[in-house]
C-alpha positions as CSV (number, residue, x, y, z in Angstrom):
1,M,-34.9,80.3,-42.8
2,S,-31.6,78.5,-42.9
3,K,-28.6,79.5,-40.8
4,G,-26.6,80.2,-44.0
5,I,-29.2,82.6,-45.4
6,A,-29.7,84.3,-42.0
7,T,-25.9,84.7,-41.7
8,I,-25.6,86.3,-45.1
9,L,-28.6,88.7,-44.4
10,L,-27.0,89.7,-41.0
11,L,-23.7,90.3,-42.8
12,I,-25.4,92.5,-45.4
13,V,-27.1,94.7,-42.7
14,S,-23.8,94.8,-40.8
15,N,-21.9,96.0,-44.0
16,V,-24.5,98.7,-44.8
17,L,-24.1,100.1,-41.3
18,M,-20.3,99.9,-41.4
19,L,-20.2,101.8,-44.7
20,F,-22.3,104.5,-43.2
21,A,-20.0,104.6,-40.2
22,W,-16.9,104.9,-42.5
23,Y,-18.2,107.0,-45.4
24,G,-21.6,108.5,-44.4
25,Q,-20.0,111.7,-43.2
26,L,-18.5,112.2,-46.7
27,K,-22.0,112.3,-48.3
28,F,-24.3,113.6,-45.6
29,N,-23.4,116.9,-44.1
30,F,-26.6,117.2,-42.0
31,K,-26.9,120.9,-42.5
32,G,-23.3,121.7,-41.6
33,M,-23.3,119.6,-38.5
34,F,-20.2,117.5,-39.2
35,P,-17.8,120.4,-39.8
36,K,-19.0,122.0,-36.5
37,L,-18.4,118.7,-34.6
38,G,-14.7,118.4,-35.7
39,I,-13.0,115.1,-36.3
40,F,-13.5,113.7,-32.8
41,G,-17.2,114.4,-33.0
42,V,-17.4,112.6,-36.4
43,I,-15.4,109.7,-35.0
44,L,-17.8,109.4,-32.0
45,I,-20.8,109.3,-34.4
46,S,-19.0,106.7,-36.5
47,W,-18.4,104.6,-33.3
48,M,-22.0,104.8,-32.4
49,I,-23.0,103.5,-35.8
50,A,-20.3,100.8,-35.6
51,F,-21.8,99.6,-32.3
52,F,-25.0,98.7,-34.2
53,E,-22.9,97.2,-37.0
54,Y,-21.3,94.9,-34.4
55,C,-24.8,94.0,-33.1
56,F,-25.3,92.3,-36.5
57,M,-21.8,91.1,-37.3
58,I,-21.2,89.2,-34.1
59,P,-24.5,87.2,-34.3
60,A,-23.8,86.5,-38.0
61,N,-20.5,85.0,-37.2
62,K,-21.9,83.1,-34.2
63,L,-24.8,81.8,-36.1
64,G,-22.9,80.9,-39.2
65,H,-19.8,79.2,-37.7
66,V,-19.6,75.4,-37.7
67,S,-18.8,75.3,-34.0
68,N,-22.3,76.6,-33.3
69,G,-24.1,74.4,-35.8
70,G,-23.7,76.8,-38.7
71,P,-22.7,75.9,-42.3
72,F,-19.5,77.9,-42.6
73,S,-15.9,77.5,-41.6
74,L,-13.9,80.5,-40.4
75,F,-12.3,81.0,-43.8
76,Q,-15.7,80.8,-45.5
77,L,-17.3,83.3,-43.1
78,K,-14.4,85.8,-43.7
79,I,-14.6,85.5,-47.5
80,I,-18.4,85.9,-47.5
81,Q,-18.0,89.0,-45.3
82,E,-15.4,90.5,-47.7
83,A,-17.5,89.7,-50.8
84,T,-20.6,91.2,-49.1
85,T,-18.5,94.3,-48.2
86,L,-17.5,94.7,-51.8
87,I,-21.0,94.3,-53.2
88,V,-22.6,96.6,-50.7
89,F,-19.8,99.2,-51.3
90,V,-20.3,99.1,-55.1
91,V,-24.0,99.7,-54.7
92,F,-23.4,102.4,-52.0
93,S,-20.8,104.3,-54.1
94,V,-22.5,104.0,-57.5
95,L,-26.1,104.8,-56.3
96,L,-25.5,107.1,-53.4
97,F,-22.3,108.9,-54.1
98,K,-22.5,109.0,-57.8
99,S,-19.1,110.6,-57.8
100,E,-17.2,107.9,-59.8
101,P,-18.6,105.7,-62.5
102,L,-18.2,102.0,-62.3
103,K,-15.2,101.1,-64.6
104,L,-14.1,98.0,-66.2
105,N,-11.2,97.6,-63.8
106,H,-13.7,97.8,-60.9
107,L,-15.7,95.0,-62.4
108,F,-12.6,92.8,-62.9
109,A,-11.7,93.4,-59.3
110,C,-15.2,92.2,-58.2
111,I,-14.9,89.2,-60.5
112,F,-11.6,88.2,-58.9
113,I,-13.0,88.5,-55.4
114,M,-16.0,86.4,-56.4
115,L,-13.5,83.9,-57.7
116,A,-11.9,83.9,-54.3
117,V,-15.3,83.1,-52.8
118,Y,-15.6,80.2,-55.2
119,C,-12.1,78.9,-54.4
120,V,-12.8,79.0,-50.6
121,F,-15.9,76.9,-51.0
122,K,-14.1,74.2,-53.2
């Protein structure tokens, strides 16, 4: 597997974990556990999830950066990460939350971010 593909796969896993750290408590109540924990308990759980997110994000950046033999510049890594975040978020919100339909303005926003990815690689 190429370093570029491995980097993108690690970024996808990282973004899935981060979305659960940020938004998971909004969807999953775990039988009333979150309200009993209070905000600091929820923050602690989110930090624990974010730790594992970092276990994928840091190696992705290390592996993918040109200074370590990877194919991506710093700008390219960042824009790939942002585009990955957006794609994972759209899937997460539409399929898991089902609270808001995907609208035309959302699609236009995604297109503009994908155009940013294109511009960074040109």
